[in-house]
N, C-alpha and C positions, 0 to 999 in steps of 0.2 A: 631259558629254553631247554626243553627235554628232547633230545634227539630220539628218533624212532629206534627201538631195539630190534634184535633179530628174531624175537619170538613172534610167530605167526598165530593168528586165531585158528581155532581148531577146524573151522569150516572154510571153504574156499569159494564163497559166493561172489559173483561178479555181475556188474551191469555193463553190457557191451557198448561199444561205440555205435554199432548198428541200432541198438535199442534207443540210444539217445538221439540219433539222427531221425529215427522214426517219430520220436516224441516231438522233435523240432518241426517236422512236417505237419504233424497233427495240431500243434499249438499255433501254427502260422495263422494270423488273423484273429485268434482267440485271446491272445495275451499281448501285452506291449513288447516291442523290441526296444528295451531300455537303453538310454545313452551311456556313453563312457565319458565321464567328466575328468578334466585335467586340472591339477593344482600345482602351480609352481611353488607356492608357499609351503605346501606339504612336503614337496621334494626337498626344498631348502632346509626345513626344520629336521626332517629325518636324516638328511645327509650330515647336518651339523652334529646331531647326536652320535652318528656313526663315524664321523671324521672322514667322510667321503663327499663326492659330488655326484648326485644321481644323474645329473645332466651332462656329465663329462663324456668325452669321446665322440666319435663320428656319428653315432646314432642320435645325438642330442639335437643339433641344428637349432639351438636356442629354445627348445621346447621342453617343458617339464616332462620328466619320465615317471611321474607318480600319477596314477589314474584311479578313479573311483567308478565302479560299475554300479549304476544308480537303480538298484532294484527297489529302493524305497519309493520310486516313481511308478512301480508296477501296479496293475490292477489289484485292488484290495490292500494296497500299501506295502506289499512284501513279495518276495520270490515264491512264496508258498502256493500261489495260484497256478504255477507251472505244474508242479507235481500233482496237485489236487485235480486239475483239469485232465491231465494225462490218465490218472487213475479212474476218474469218473467216466471217461470215454470208453474204458474197457469193461464196464459193468455189463453183465448179461441182463436180458429182459427180466428174468426171475429175480435177480439181485435188485434191479431198479424198483420192482414192485414191493420188495421187502423194505427198502429204505436203508440208509447208511447212518453210522454213528462214528464219532471221532472224539478224541481227547486232545485238548490244546491249551496252551497258555494264552492263546488269542489269535495269532496270525494264521495258523493252520486252520483253525475253526472258521474264521472268516472266509478263507479260501475254499474250504469244502462246502460251505454254505453257498457261496457264489457259483461254484462248479455244479453243485447239485441242482440249483435253481435253473441253470442253463440247460440241463438235460431232463428236468422234470422229476427229480428224485427227492423225496423227503429226507431231511437231514436233522440229526440230533447232535449237538455239540456239548461235551462236558468240559467245563473250565474250572480251575481252582477258584475258591472264593475270593482270592486276592487279585484276580484278573482285572485289568483296567476297564473302567466303565465304557471307554471308547470302543474297545475291542468287543465287549459284550453287545453293545448297541449295534455295532456294524454287523456281527453275525446274525443278530435278530432281524436287522433290516434287510438282509439277504434272504430271509424266510426260514431260518433255522430255529429249531426249538433249543434253547440254551438251558443247561442244567449246571448250577454252581455246586461243586462238591470238592472237598479236600483242600489241603494247605498248599500243595504244589502239584506239578504235572503228574508225578508218579501216582498220587492218590486219585487224581482225576481219571487217569488211565485205568486204574483198577476198577473204578466205578463204571466207566464206560464199557469195560469188558463184561462186567456183571449184567449191565443193561442189554448188551449185545446178546448174551446167552438167554436172558429172560424174554426178550422181545423178538428174537430171531433177526436182528439187524446185521448188516454187513459192516465190518470194521474197515475204516480207511485210516491207517496208521500215519502219524505225522512224519515219520522218517524211515521206519523199518519195513519198507515195501519197495520192491524193485521198480514198479511203475512210477511211484512217487520219486524215487532216486533218479530214474531216467529223465523225468520231467525237469527236476532241478538241474540235471546235467546240461540242459540247453543253455544255462548261464555260461558254462565253460565254453561251449561252441561260439557264443557271441563274443566272449572275451578274445578268443583266438581270431575271429573274423576282424575285429577292430584293432587288435594288437598282435599281428602275426609273429612278432619278435619278442613277445612277453617273456621275461626271465623268472619272475616271481609272482605268484598269486597268493593272496592272504584272505582267509575266510574265517569269520566268527562261527563257532560251532556249539551246538547243544547235543542233540542225539546223533548228528553226523550225516543226515540226509543230503543237505546242500553240498557240503564239501565232498561227500562220497560221489555225488554225481559230477561235480566240477572236476575233481581229480581224475575220475574215470575218463572223462572226455579229453582233458588236457594231456594226460600221460599217454593216451593212445595216439594223439596227433603230434605233440611236442614233448617227447619224454624227458628232454633236458630241462624243462621248466620245473622250478621247485614250487611245491604247494605246502603252505604252512597253515595249521589250525590254531586259532586264538580262542582260549577259554578263560572265563572269569575265574578268579582265585577260589571262589566258593562253589564252582560248578564245573568240574573237570571229568565228567562221566566218560567221554570218548577216550581221553588219554589213559584213564584207569583201565578201561576195557581193553585197549590195545596192549597195555603192559601185562594184563592178566591173561590175555588170549580169549576172553569171553566177556559178555556184558557184566558190569559190576554196578550194583545199586548204590546210589548216594542220596543224600538229602540236600538238594541244591539251594543255595542262598546267594542271590545276586540281584542287583538293580536291573540287570539285563534279563528280564523275565523270558524273553524269546530264546535264551540260551540255557534255560533252567531245566534240562532233562534229568530225570531220575536215574536213567541208565541209557547207554548207547544200545544199538540194536544188533540182532543176529546177522543182519546184512551189513550194517555200517562198520562194525568192528573189523571184520576181515578186509573190507575195502580200504579202510584207513590204514591198517597194518601194512598193507601192500603198497599203497599209493602215496602216502604222505611223507614229507621230508622232515617234519618236526612239529612239536607242540609248543605254544607260547602262552604263558599264564599272565594275565593282566589284572591289575588291582581295580577296585571299584572307582577310585579317583581317576585312574588313567582312562577308563571307559567314559566317565563323565567329561573329561577334558576333550575326548574325541567328539562328543556331542556338541560341546561349545565351539570347538574349532570348525566343525562343519557348518554350524549356524552363523558364526561370525565371519569366517573367511570365505566360505563357499556358498553361503546363503541357502543351505540345505538343512531341513529339519529331519534328523535321524533319531530313532529310538535308541536306547543304550545298546541293545543287541545289534542294531544296524551299524553302530559306530565302533564296535569292538575291533574290527580288522584295521580300520584307519587309525584308531588310537594306538594300536601296537606298533604300527609303522612310525607314527609321529614320535613315540617314546623311544625310538631306536632299538626296539626289542626284536625286530625281524632281521635276520642276517642277510643283508643286501650288500652287493659288491659295487665297486666304482662303475658308474655308467649304466647300470642295469635298469630295465624297464619293469615297473612294479604295478600290479593291479590289485586294489583292495575292493572287496565286495561290500557295498552298503546294503545289507539284506532287508531292512525294513524301516518304515518311518511312521509307525502307528504309536505316537506319543500321547500319553494322557497329559494334557496341558497342566493339570493341577499338580503334577509331579515335577514339572520343570524347575520351579524354585529350588527344590531339594537337590536336583541334579546339578544345577548351577552352583549351589553352595558346596557340594561335594567336590566339584572341579577346582574350587579355590583351596581346598584342604590339602594336607599332605597325604602321601600314600599310607 
């Protein structure tokens, strides 16, 4: 784990608790209020790795203290619909007539397509050519025009920006937008409502929109709660951005395509620098084992990006103390079933 340094990003952009609560009110009835799942086995395995008992102490009462926030059961299969819906609701009439465009590895594109259809806005989604067919089909099914371009999110985003300028469309960024971040922050409010005494929250990150929103909500209400970011070994754009004090471009390589950001954002870097307690880097095999654990022991199908936070806890990489209550965010469940055999084989391999 790399602890947060003292260096702050050059800008001081913030998403307020008030903005997140306004998003929560707007999203009520438009998205799912997802459940908090409990796993005794996850608590036992993580505790064994750390040499502690997560269920120890007066808070336990015989109940596991490891929980999974089930955003893979959200509309469109991921948390992304929260931010996309909050952003779409704020479009002006003139912007709605122009239409919107976004770049996405898949989940955000589906979410913007869904949110756009709900308010009658035409949507164009640019995805990398390696995007899973399930995600392409879902975005198309919600009525979006899907353009495949580039090898990864960064190249797809550059193409989307060019199309925006050529066609006069409105960009809905996957993570670097305060309305999107506020929408994702409603996940944090729900965690606090279900677990008022939560001690540790663990989130898989790409560009940082989800953890930026969650950390903004949690630190405002329960400042003593620690929030950790989990990044794949080949995709650590947010950590690098925080260390540099500004977004840093990378070429992401990971099975967790939902965490494959080419750079963190102008909004998410300063939020992360201020609000996060540390970064944890996980191997591809560790992520795959998280997918397998969720499927075998919890009967939940998570995509690799959605399993990263749980995987880090299971591997004993998250600094958890005796008797603490831990919440992992399962951010998505849009798995290309044709890739499952490769994920299962990777889980059996060494790191």
